[in-house]
C-alpha positions as CSV (number, residue, x, y, z in Angstrom):
1,M,-2.6,-37.3,-132.1
2,S,-5.8,-39.2,-131.2
3,S,-8.5,-39.9,-133.8
4,D,-11.0,-42.5,-135.0
5,S,-9.7,-42.1,-138.6
6,Y,-6.3,-42.4,-140.1
7,D,-4.9,-42.5,-143.6
8,V,-2.7,-45.5,-143.0
9,V,-3.2,-48.1,-140.2
10,I,-0.2,-50.4,-139.6
11,V,-1.1,-53.6,-137.7
12,G,1.9,-54.8,-135.8
13,G,4.5,-52.6,-134.2
14,G,7.4,-55.0,-134.7
15,T,10.5,-55.1,-136.8
16,A,8.8,-54.2,-140.0
17,G,5.9,-52.3,-138.6
18,L,7.9,-49.6,-136.9
19,V,10.1,-49.1,-140.0
20,L,7.0,-48.6,-142.0
21,A,5.6,-46.2,-139.4
22,A,8.8,-44.1,-139.4
23,R,9.1,-44.0,-143.2
24,L,5.4,-43.4,-144.1
25,S,5.0,-40.6,-141.5
26,E,7.9,-38.7,-143.1
27,D,5.0,-37.4,-145.4
28,P,3.3,-34.8,-143.2
29,N,0.1,-35.2,-145.2
30,L,-0.3,-38.8,-144.1
31,Q,-2.0,-39.6,-140.7
32,V,-0.4,-42.9,-139.6
33,L,-1.5,-45.2,-136.7
34,V,0.4,-48.3,-135.4
35,L,-1.6,-50.9,-133.4
36,E,0.6,-53.3,-131.3
37,A,-0.7,-56.1,-129.1
38,G,2.3,-55.9,-126.8
39,A,3.6,-53.4,-124.3
40,D,6.3,-50.7,-124.5
41,Q,9.3,-52.1,-122.7
42,K,11.9,-49.7,-123.9
43,D,13.4,-49.3,-120.4
44,D,13.5,-53.0,-119.6
45,P,17.1,-54.2,-119.1
46,R,16.2,-57.5,-120.6
47,V,15.6,-55.7,-123.9
48,N,18.5,-53.3,-123.7
49,I,21.4,-55.4,-122.4
50,P,22.5,-57.7,-125.3
51,A,23.4,-60.8,-123.3
52,M,20.0,-60.8,-121.5
53,W,17.9,-61.4,-124.7
54,S,16.9,-65.0,-123.9
55,T,15.4,-64.0,-120.5
56,L,12.4,-62.5,-122.4
57,I,11.4,-65.9,-123.8
58,K,8.2,-67.2,-122.2
59,S,7.6,-63.8,-120.6
60,P,4.7,-61.5,-121.4
61,A,6.8,-60.1,-124.2
62,D,6.5,-63.5,-126.0
63,W,3.5,-64.9,-127.8
64,V,4.6,-68.4,-126.6
65,F,3.6,-70.3,-129.7
66,D,4.4,-73.9,-130.4
67,T,4.0,-76.2,-133.4
68,V,1.6,-79.1,-134.0
69,P,3.4,-82.4,-133.4
70,Q,6.2,-82.8,-136.0
71,E,6.3,-86.4,-137.1
72,P,9.9,-86.4,-138.5
73,L,11.0,-85.1,-135.1
74,G,9.5,-87.9,-133.2
75,G,6.1,-86.3,-132.9
76,R,7.5,-83.5,-130.7
77,R,5.8,-80.1,-130.4
78,V,8.5,-77.5,-131.0
79,P,8.1,-74.2,-129.1
80,F,9.4,-70.9,-130.5
81,P,9.4,-67.3,-129.3
82,Q,7.7,-64.5,-131.2
83,G,7.8,-60.9,-130.0
84,R,4.6,-59.6,-128.3
85,I,6.2,-56.2,-127.5
86,L,6.7,-52.8,-129.1
87,G,9.6,-53.6,-131.4
88,G,8.4,-57.1,-132.0
89,S,11.0,-59.8,-132.3
90,S,13.7,-57.2,-132.9
91,A,13.3,-56.4,-129.2
92,M,14.0,-60.0,-128.1
93,N,16.0,-61.7,-130.8
94,G,19.7,-62.8,-130.6
95,L,20.8,-59.5,-132.2
96,I,22.8,-61.2,-135.0
97,F,22.7,-59.0,-138.2
98,T,23.3,-61.2,-141.3
99,P,22.8,-59.4,-144.6
100,I,21.0,-61.6,-147.2
101,P,23.1,-63.0,-150.1
102,K,22.5,-61.8,-153.6
103,S,21.3,-65.2,-154.8
104,N,18.3,-65.1,-152.4
105,V,17.0,-61.8,-153.6
106,E,17.5,-62.7,-157.2
107,G,15.5,-65.9,-156.4
108,W,12.7,-63.7,-155.2
109,A,12.7,-61.6,-158.4
110,E,12.9,-64.6,-160.7
111,L,9.7,-66.0,-159.2
112,G,7.8,-63.1,-160.8
113,N,8.4,-60.1,-158.6
114,P,9.6,-57.1,-160.7
115,G,11.1,-54.3,-158.6
116,W,12.7,-56.8,-156.2
117,D,15.9,-57.2,-158.0
118,W,19.3,-57.1,-156.2
119,P,20.2,-53.5,-157.1
120,S,16.8,-52.1,-156.0
121,F,16.7,-54.2,-152.8
122,S,20.3,-53.3,-151.9
123,R,19.5,-49.6,-152.2
124,S,16.6,-50.0,-149.8
125,F,18.6,-52.2,-147.4
126,S,21.4,-49.6,-147.2
127,K,18.9,-47.2,-145.6
128,A,18.3,-49.5,-142.7
129,F,21.6,-49.5,-140.9
130,R,24.8,-47.7,-140.0
131,L,27.8,-50.1,-139.5
132,T,30.5,-49.3,-137.1
133,D,33.7,-51.3,-137.5
134,G,36.5,-50.6,-135.1
135,T,37.6,-54.0,-134.0
136,E,40.6,-54.5,-136.1
137,K,41.3,-51.0,-137.2
138,S,43.2,-48.1,-135.7
139,S,40.0,-46.0,-135.5
140,E,36.3,-46.6,-135.9
141,V,34.9,-46.6,-139.4
142,T,31.2,-46.0,-140.0
143,T,29.5,-46.8,-143.3
144,N,25.9,-45.8,-144.3
145,D,23.8,-43.4,-142.3
146,G,20.8,-45.6,-141.7
147,A,18.6,-45.8,-138.6
148,L,19.8,-49.0,-137.0
149,H,23.1,-49.1,-135.2
150,V,25.1,-52.2,-136.2
151,S,28.6,-52.9,-134.8
152,Y,31.2,-55.7,-134.6
153,P,31.8,-57.0,-131.1
154,D,35.2,-56.6,-129.4
155,R,37.0,-60.0,-129.8
156,T,40.4,-59.0,-128.5
157,D,40.0,-60.7,-125.1
158,S,39.2,-64.2,-126.5
159,E,41.3,-66.8,-128.3
160,W,38.3,-68.6,-129.7
161,P,37.8,-66.4,-132.9
162,S,41.4,-67.0,-133.9
163,I,41.0,-70.8,-133.2
164,W,37.9,-70.9,-135.3
165,K,39.5,-68.8,-138.1
166,D,42.7,-70.9,-138.3
167,T,40.7,-74.2,-138.2
168,L,38.6,-73.1,-141.2
169,A,41.6,-71.9,-143.1
170,G,43.3,-75.2,-142.5
171,L,40.3,-76.9,-144.1
172,G,40.5,-74.7,-147.2
173,F,37.6,-72.4,-146.5
174,S,37.6,-68.7,-147.1
175,V,38.3,-66.6,-144.0
176,S,38.2,-63.1,-145.7
177,G,34.6,-62.7,-147.0
178,D,32.6,-59.6,-146.6
179,L,28.9,-60.2,-145.7
180,F,27.9,-56.8,-147.2
181,T,28.9,-57.8,-150.8
182,G,26.0,-60.3,-151.1
183,K,28.5,-63.1,-151.9
184,A,30.3,-63.9,-148.6
185,N,31.0,-67.5,-147.8
186,G,33.3,-69.3,-145.3
187,L,34.2,-67.6,-142.1
188,V,31.6,-65.1,-141.1
189,V,32.0,-62.7,-138.2
190,N,28.5,-61.2,-137.9
191,P,27.9,-57.7,-136.7
192,E,25.3,-57.3,-134.0
193,S,22.4,-54.8,-133.7
194,I,24.1,-53.0,-130.8
195,N,24.8,-49.3,-130.4
196,P,28.7,-49.2,-130.3
197,T,28.6,-46.2,-127.8
198,T,26.0,-47.3,-125.3
199,K,26.4,-51.1,-125.9
200,Q,22.6,-51.4,-125.8
201,R,20.3,-53.2,-128.2
202,S,19.5,-51.2,-131.3
203,Y,16.1,-52.2,-132.6
204,S,13.1,-50.9,-134.5
205,Q,11.7,-49.0,-131.5
206,N,14.7,-46.9,-130.5
207,A,16.2,-46.7,-134.0
208,Y,13.0,-45.9,-136.0
209,L,10.1,-45.1,-133.8
210,T,11.6,-42.9,-131.1
211,P,13.0,-40.3,-133.5
212,A,9.7,-40.2,-135.3
213,L,7.4,-39.9,-132.3
214,S,7.6,-36.1,-132.2
215,R,5.7,-36.0,-135.5
216,S,2.1,-34.9,-135.0
217,N,0.9,-37.2,-137.8
218,L,2.1,-40.5,-136.1
219,A,0.3,-42.3,-133.3
220,V,1.0,-45.7,-131.6
221,I,-1.5,-47.7,-129.5
222,T,0.0,-50.5,-127.4
223,G,-2.0,-53.3,-125.8
224,A,-4.2,-53.3,-128.8
225,E,-5.1,-56.8,-130.0
226,V,-6.4,-56.6,-133.6
227,N,-9.5,-58.8,-134.2
228,R,-10.1,-58.3,-137.9
229,I,-10.1,-55.9,-140.8
230,V,-13.5,-54.5,-141.7
231,F,-14.3,-54.4,-145.4
232,E,-16.9,-52.4,-147.3
233,E,-19.9,-54.4,-148.2
234,D,-21.3,-55.1,-151.6
235,Q,-18.0,-54.9,-153.5
236,S,-18.3,-55.5,-157.3
237,S,-14.6,-56.0,-157.8
238,D,-11.6,-55.8,-155.5
239,V,-12.7,-55.3,-151.9
240,V,-11.8,-52.2,-149.9
241,A,-10.7,-52.2,-146.3
242,Q,-12.5,-49.4,-144.4
243,G,-11.5,-50.1,-140.9
244,V,-9.6,-52.1,-138.3
245,Q,-11.3,-53.6,-135.3
246,Y,-9.2,-54.0,-132.1
247,T,-9.6,-54.7,-128.4
248,K,-7.8,-52.7,-125.7
249,D,-8.5,-52.9,-122.0
250,G,-11.5,-55.0,-122.6
251,Q,-13.2,-52.6,-125.0
252,T,-13.6,-53.2,-128.7
253,R,-13.1,-50.2,-131.0
254,T,-12.9,-49.7,-134.8
255,V,-10.6,-47.2,-136.4
256,Q,-11.5,-46.0,-139.8
257,V,-9.0,-46.1,-142.7
258,Q,-8.9,-43.5,-145.5
259,K,-6.1,-45.0,-147.7
260,E,-4.3,-48.2,-146.7
261,V,-4.1,-51.0,-144.1
262,V,-0.7,-52.6,-143.9
263,L,-0.3,-55.8,-142.0
264,A,3.1,-56.2,-140.3
265,A,2.2,-58.8,-137.7
266,G,4.8,-61.3,-138.9
267,A,4.8,-64.8,-140.5
268,I,2.4,-66.1,-137.8
269,G,0.2,-63.1,-137.0
270,S,-0.4,-61.7,-140.5
271,P,-2.0,-64.9,-142.1
272,M,-4.0,-65.4,-138.9
273,L,-5.5,-61.9,-139.2
274,L,-6.2,-62.3,-142.9
275,E,-8.1,-65.5,-142.2
276,R,-10.1,-64.0,-139.2
277,S,-11.0,-61.2,-141.6
278,G,-12.4,-63.5,-144.3
279,V,-9.3,-63.6,-146.6
280,G,-8.1,-67.2,-147.1
281,S,-9.4,-70.7,-148.0
282,A,-13.1,-70.6,-148.4
283,E,-13.3,-74.2,-147.1
284,L,-11.5,-73.3,-143.9
285,L,-13.4,-70.0,-143.3
286,Q,-16.8,-71.5,-143.9
287,R,-16.0,-74.3,-141.5
288,L,-15.1,-71.8,-138.8
289,G,-18.2,-69.6,-139.5
290,I,-16.3,-66.7,-141.1
291,D,-17.8,-64.9,-144.0
292,V,-15.6,-65.3,-147.1
293,V,-14.4,-62.0,-148.5
294,V,-11.6,-63.2,-150.7
295,D,-11.1,-66.9,-151.5
296,N,-7.4,-67.6,-151.6
297,P,-6.3,-71.0,-150.3
298,H,-2.7,-70.0,-150.3
299,V,-3.0,-67.7,-147.3
300,G,-1.0,-69.3,-144.5
301,E,0.8,-71.7,-146.8
302,N,4.5,-71.9,-147.8
303,L,5.6,-71.5,-144.2
304,Q,9.4,-72.0,-143.9
305,N,11.9,-72.1,-141.1
306,H,15.4,-73.4,-140.4
307,V,16.0,-76.5,-138.3
308,I,18.8,-76.1,-135.8
309,V,20.8,-78.5,-133.5
310,T,23.6,-77.8,-131.0
311,V,26.6,-79.8,-130.0
312,S,28.5,-78.8,-126.8
313,S,32.0,-80.2,-126.2
314,E,33.9,-80.0,-122.9
315,V,37.2,-78.2,-123.4
316,K,40.4,-78.0,-121.4
317,D,40.7,-76.2,-118.1
318,G,42.1,-72.7,-118.3
319,L,40.4,-71.8,-121.6
320,K,38.3,-68.7,-121.3
321,T,34.6,-69.3,-121.9
322,M,31.3,-67.8,-120.9
323,D,30.5,-70.8,-118.7
324,P,30.9,-69.0,-115.3
325,L,28.4,-66.4,-116.5
326,I,26.1,-69.0,-117.9
327,R,26.2,-70.8,-114.5
328,R,25.5,-67.4,-112.9
329,E,28.5,-67.6,-110.6
330,P,28.4,-64.6,-108.3
331,D,31.9,-63.5,-109.0
332,A,31.4,-63.8,-112.8
333,L,28.1,-61.9,-112.6
334,A,29.7,-59.1,-110.5
335,A,32.6,-58.8,-112.9
336,A,30.4,-58.8,-116.0
337,T,28.1,-56.1,-114.4
338,E,31.1,-54.0,-113.5
339,A,32.5,-54.3,-117.1
340,Y,29.1,-53.4,-118.6
341,S,28.9,-50.2,-116.6
342,K,32.0,-49.3,-118.7
343,Q,30.3,-50.4,-121.9
344,S,32.4,-53.6,-122.3
345,G,32.5,-57.3,-121.2
346,P,30.4,-60.3,-121.9
347,L,27.0,-58.6,-121.3
348,A,27.8,-56.2,-124.1
349,T,27.6,-58.9,-126.8
350,T,25.7,-62.1,-127.6
351,G,28.9,-64.3,-127.8
352,T,27.5,-65.9,-131.0
353,S,28.9,-63.6,-133.7
354,V,31.7,-65.9,-134.9
355,T,30.1,-68.2,-137.4
356,A,30.7,-69.9,-140.8
357,Q,28.5,-70.3,-143.8
358,L,29.9,-73.3,-145.6
359,P,29.1,-75.0,-149.0
360,F,28.4,-78.6,-149.4
361,R,31.6,-80.3,-148.5
362,G,33.6,-81.4,-151.5
363,I,31.4,-79.6,-154.1
364,Q,34.5,-78.5,-156.0
365,T,35.5,-82.1,-156.5
366,D,34.1,-84.8,-158.8
367,E,33.5,-87.0,-155.8
368,G,31.5,-84.3,-154.0
369,K,29.5,-83.4,-157.0
370,K,28.7,-87.1,-157.5
371,E,27.5,-87.4,-153.9
372,L,25.3,-84.4,-154.1
373,E,23.8,-85.5,-157.4
374,E,23.0,-88.9,-155.9
375,I,21.2,-87.1,-153.0
376,F,19.2,-85.1,-155.5
377,N,18.3,-88.2,-157.5
378,S,17.1,-90.1,-154.5
379,T,15.1,-87.3,-152.8
380,L,13.8,-84.7,-155.2
381,S,11.3,-87.0,-156.8
382,A,9.7,-87.8,-153.5
383,Q,6.0,-87.0,-153.4
384,I,5.7,-84.7,-150.4
385,D,2.5,-83.1,-149.2
386,N,3.5,-79.4,-149.1
387,G,0.0,-78.1,-148.6
388,K,-1.7,-76.1,-151.3
389,Q,1.4,-74.9,-153.1
390,N,1.1,-75.8,-156.8
391,A,3.4,-77.9,-158.9
392,E,4.9,-74.9,-160.7
393,F,6.1,-73.3,-157.5
394,D,7.3,-76.7,-156.2
395,Q,9.5,-77.0,-159.3
396,A,10.8,-73.5,-159.0
397,H,11.7,-74.0,-155.3
398,K,13.6,-77.2,-156.2
399,K,15.4,-75.4,-159.0
400,F,16.5,-72.7,-156.6
401,I,17.6,-75.2,-153.9
402,R,19.6,-77.3,-156.5
403,S,21.4,-74.2,-157.7
404,V,22.5,-73.0,-154.3
405,L,23.5,-76.4,-153.0
406,S,25.5,-77.1,-156.2
407,S,27.5,-73.9,-155.9
408,P,30.9,-73.6,-154.1
409,D,30.0,-69.9,-153.4
410,E,26.8,-70.7,-151.6
411,A,26.1,-72.2,-148.2
412,S,24.4,-75.5,-147.3
413,G,25.0,-75.1,-143.6
414,C,25.5,-72.2,-141.1
415,Y,27.7,-73.0,-138.1
416,I,27.3,-70.7,-135.1
417,T,29.9,-70.8,-132.3
418,L,29.5,-70.0,-128.6
419,P,32.5,-70.3,-126.1
420,G,30.3,-71.9,-123.5
421,W,27.6,-74.4,-122.8
422,G,24.7,-74.0,-125.2
423,A,22.8,-77.2,-125.4
424,F,19.0,-77.5,-125.6
425,N,16.6,-80.2,-124.6
426,P,14.4,-81.8,-127.2
427,D,11.4,-79.9,-125.9
428,G,13.1,-76.6,-126.7
429,S,14.1,-75.7,-123.1
430,R,17.7,-74.9,-122.3
431,A,19.6,-78.0,-121.0
432,P,21.2,-77.4,-117.7
433,A,25.0,-77.3,-117.7
434,P,26.7,-80.3,-116.1
435,P,27.6,-79.7,-112.4
436,G,31.1,-78.5,-111.7
437,E,33.4,-75.8,-113.0
438,N,33.8,-77.3,-116.5
439,N,34.1,-75.3,-119.7
440,F,32.5,-76.0,-123.0
441,F,32.5,-74.9,-126.7
442,T,29.3,-75.1,-128.6
443,I,28.5,-75.2,-132.3
444,A,24.9,-74.6,-133.4
445,L,24.2,-75.9,-136.9
446,L,21.2,-74.8,-139.0
447,S,20.1,-75.8,-142.4
448,T,20.3,-72.9,-144.8
449,H,17.9,-73.8,-147.5
450,P,15.2,-76.2,-146.4
451,L,12.9,-77.6,-149.0
452,S,10.3,-78.6,-146.5
453,R,7.4,-76.2,-146.2
454,G,4.4,-76.0,-144.0
455,S,1.4,-73.9,-143.0
456,V,-0.1,-71.7,-140.3
457,H,-3.9,-71.6,-140.1
458,I,-6.4,-70.4,-137.5
459,T,-8.5,-73.0,-135.7
460,S,-11.0,-70.6,-134.3
461,A,-12.6,-67.3,-135.3
462,S,-11.9,-65.9,-131.8
463,A,-9.3,-63.2,-131.0
464,P,-5.6,-63.8,-131.5
465,S,-4.2,-66.5,-129.2
466,P,-1.6,-69.3,-129.3
467,N,-4.6,-71.6,-128.7
468,A,-6.4,-70.5,-131.8
469,V,-3.8,-71.4,-134.4
470,A,-2.2,-74.6,-135.9
471,I,1.4,-74.0,-136.8
472,D,2.9,-76.8,-138.9
473,P,6.3,-75.9,-140.4
474,G,6.8,-79.4,-141.7
475,Y,10.3,-79.7,-140.3
476,L,12.4,-82.3,-142.2
477,K,9.4,-83.7,-144.0
478,H,11.3,-83.5,-147.3
479,P,14.0,-86.2,-147.4
480,L,16.5,-83.8,-149.0
481,D,16.7,-81.7,-145.8
482,I,17.6,-84.7,-143.7
483,E,20.3,-85.8,-146.1
484,I,21.9,-82.4,-146.4
485,F,21.7,-81.9,-142.6
486,A,23.4,-85.2,-142.0
487,R,26.3,-84.2,-144.3
488,N,26.6,-80.9,-142.5
489,L,26.9,-82.8,-139.2
490,R,29.6,-84.9,-140.7
491,L,31.4,-81.7,-141.7
492,L,30.9,-80.4,-138.1
493,E,32.7,-83.5,-136.9
494,E,35.5,-82.9,-139.4
495,I,35.8,-79.3,-138.1
496,L,36.0,-80.4,-134.5
497,A,38.7,-82.9,-135.4
498,S,40.9,-80.3,-137.2
499,E,43.6,-78.2,-135.7
500,P,43.8,-76.0,-133.8
501,L,40.2,-76.6,-132.7
502,A,40.9,-80.3,-132.2
503,S,43.4,-79.6,-129.4
504,Q,40.9,-77.7,-127.3
505,P,38.6,-80.4,-126.0
506,K,39.6,-82.7,-123.2
507,P,40.6,-86.1,-124.5
508,D,37.9,-87.7,-122.4
509,G,35.7,-84.7,-122.3
510,R,31.9,-84.8,-122.4
511,R,29.4,-83.7,-125.0
512,N,25.8,-82.8,-124.3
513,P,24.1,-86.0,-123.3
514,S,22.1,-86.6,-126.5
515,A,25.2,-86.3,-128.8
516,P,27.3,-89.3,-129.8
517,P,30.9,-89.5,-128.7
518,R,33.6,-87.6,-130.6
519,G,33.7,-88.7,-134.2
520,G,30.2,-90.1,-134.1
521,F,28.7,-87.9,-136.8
522,A,30.9,-89.5,-139.4
523,D,28.2,-92.2,-139.3
524,L,25.5,-90.6,-141.4
525,E,22.8,-92.8,-139.8
526,K,23.8,-91.4,-136.3
527,A,23.7,-87.9,-137.8
528,R,20.2,-88.4,-139.2
529,D,19.1,-89.8,-135.9
530,Y,20.5,-86.9,-134.0
531,V,18.7,-84.2,-135.9
532,K,15.4,-86.1,-135.7
533,R,15.8,-86.5,-131.9
534,T,17.1,-83.0,-131.1
535,G,16.2,-80.7,-134.0
536,L,14.4,-77.4,-133.1
537,G,13.2,-74.5,-135.1
538,G,15.5,-71.5,-135.7
539,N,12.7,-69.0,-135.0
540,H,13.1,-67.6,-138.5
541,F,9.6,-68.1,-139.9
542,V,8.8,-66.6,-143.4
543,G,6.6,-67.3,-146.4
544,S,3.1,-67.6,-145.1
545,C,1.7,-64.6,-147.2
546,S,4.2,-65.2,-150.0
547,M,5.0,-62.5,-152.6
548,L,4.4,-64.6,-155.7
549,P,2.1,-64.5,-158.8
550,R,-1.3,-65.8,-157.7
551,K,-1.0,-68.7,-160.1
552,L,2.1,-69.8,-158.2
553,G,0.4,-69.6,-154.8
554,G,0.9,-66.0,-154.0
555,V,-0.9,-63.9,-151.4
556,V,0.5,-60.5,-152.3
557,D,1.8,-59.0,-155.5
558,P,5.1,-57.2,-155.9
559,H,3.5,-54.0,-154.6
560,L,2.6,-56.1,-151.5
561,R,-1.2,-55.7,-152.1
562,V,-3.2,-58.7,-151.1
563,Y,-4.8,-60.3,-154.1
564,G,-8.5,-59.4,-154.4
565,T,-8.2,-56.3,-152.4
566,K,-7.7,-52.6,-153.3
567,N,-6.0,-51.1,-150.2
568,L,-4.8,-54.0,-148.0
569,R,-1.1,-54.9,-148.0
570,V,1.3,-57.1,-146.1
571,C,4.9,-56.1,-145.4
572,D,6.8,-58.3,-143.0
573,A,8.6,-61.7,-143.0
574,S,5.5,-63.5,-144.2
575,I,5.9,-62.1,-147.8
576,V,9.4,-63.7,-148.3
577,P,8.9,-66.6,-150.7
578,L,12.3,-68.2,-150.2
579,I,13.9,-68.2,-146.8
580,P,17.2,-66.4,-146.4
581,R,20.1,-68.7,-145.5
582,A,20.7,-67.4,-142.0
583,N,19.2,-65.1,-139.4
584,P,16.4,-63.0,-141.0
585,Q,16.7,-59.8,-139.0
586,A,18.7,-57.9,-141.5
587,P,16.6,-59.1,-144.6
588,I,13.4,-58.1,-142.8
589,Y,14.7,-54.6,-142.2
590,G,15.5,-54.5,-146.0
591,V,12.0,-55.8,-146.8
592,A,10.4,-53.1,-144.7
593,E,12.5,-50.3,-146.2
594,H,11.8,-51.5,-149.7
595,G,8.1,-52.0,-148.9
596,A,7.9,-48.5,-147.4
597,H,9.4,-47.0,-150.6
598,I,6.9,-48.9,-152.7
599,I,3.9,-47.9,-150.6
600,K,5.0,-44.2,-150.4
601,S,5.5,-44.1,-154.2
602,D,2.0,-45.6,-154.8
603,L,0.3,-43.2,-152.4
604,Q,2.1,-40.3,-154.0
605,A,1.0,-41.4,-157.4
606,Q,-2.6,-41.8,-156.3
607,S,-2.6,-38.3,-154.8
608,T,-1.4,-36.7,-158.1
609,S,-3.6,-38.8,-160.4
610,P,-6.6,-37.0,-161.9
């Protein structure tokens, strides 16, 4: 299908965009177009082979963004990958599939978003995936019949999952939670978005788009950089989007829109496009010479992300790790390649599925409750510049953070394990492993519920470019985040010193160079210093076009319509008002499924109305 006019134009063929395309084109009466800036790389082994995911970073499949200097991180600019490829970040992420907890979704609804309650969202989320679990059962068990293949990795050839499990159990943490109940805490073995039969990545392109491409009412244009949305002139009330202007192969075209434009360009791309189109802060737009269509200063605000640090510890000789593969030793590469040809081995998994989501240490005790309350009292009253978000939202955000951090059933930190070297340099690049044939065990720690918020705004009216945007996530600018992170590093030290994990490092073994010696994070000042010196972003951006009442700083309403417009919506990570506590891949599939249901229902209602 090729046309200059479509009923629905979806901007962004990423995680959410291709879910929307597949679901909306189920209606044969809707002509649907997807515009994606990146290329179709469905046959690229770097996309399909799970362990090769990081090789796409800083390739043409990556927008190659970085932040403005982050003062709490020593003024460092923090780079982060974002997918510029058909399938978006689902084509190049770390494949970990972590369902969102019930408390997060209820938090969204309580902010004034009817229809986004836990039962409704859960029904939509269940349509997104089919889970295959055969790792500890006599035969494979599949639940749900959704589009995305999700499976647990084979852990039978490694002792590390048992070591991790027994260590957590010895510390009194749960080791039997089920992520898919919405309440799991403690030990978490994450499924991965991997087809259990082929051991290839399952993502929005091959799971959603490919089965739908035979439909005559669906078209996809790759290499199409969208410049702006074209609105009808002389609007007396809500403005109407009548077209989308894009550039492909050096030629600029405009496609006409009969019903809806849906932005699915992500937490960075969607607010940039709104601002280039005249929807945003009038002050900013006028300064850049852009005609103001809708004055909403909250576009691009409320940007949230996790901060992450890594600690790599040298372990005893003879323990099986991924280090030979990480060092690209020829024998290890050959063995891994041979195993993958039989749909097994280290290339068939990420190696990072064994994790823990742990509450504030000691929260069940009077001493722990007292310590947390003292942190709240010393930090929550701090006057922080969180952009243009208003005081009412600020208080609602703090209330939510206080409730989850005070609960023994919620997580204040997420601990991700890797049996191998996994350290990073402060500039975001991977730190080279020490020379020699040494083995390591890495724990990556991320903050689950940061209170710090930031912004993303264009700096030029020109076409989309990493050089035409200022991304300021405000990492650690709220003192609560630093204090919680320091306590989680203290807990990480406790975990490393507990059996059986404590027996695995060499007595005089090394850590990554920036980390203190064993036991060092028991000193909270050293812990604070470490996260400031080495903290990076978790590449989990949300919130920049938040689904909130407009008086609270919202950009879209619960039906995902952009305030002040009649037929323009946003449906991607940018609408999420409170960041999920871990990897957002699974929640965004849920957002897209739920958004598709809402949009389809609205369009059907419009078609039947007199």
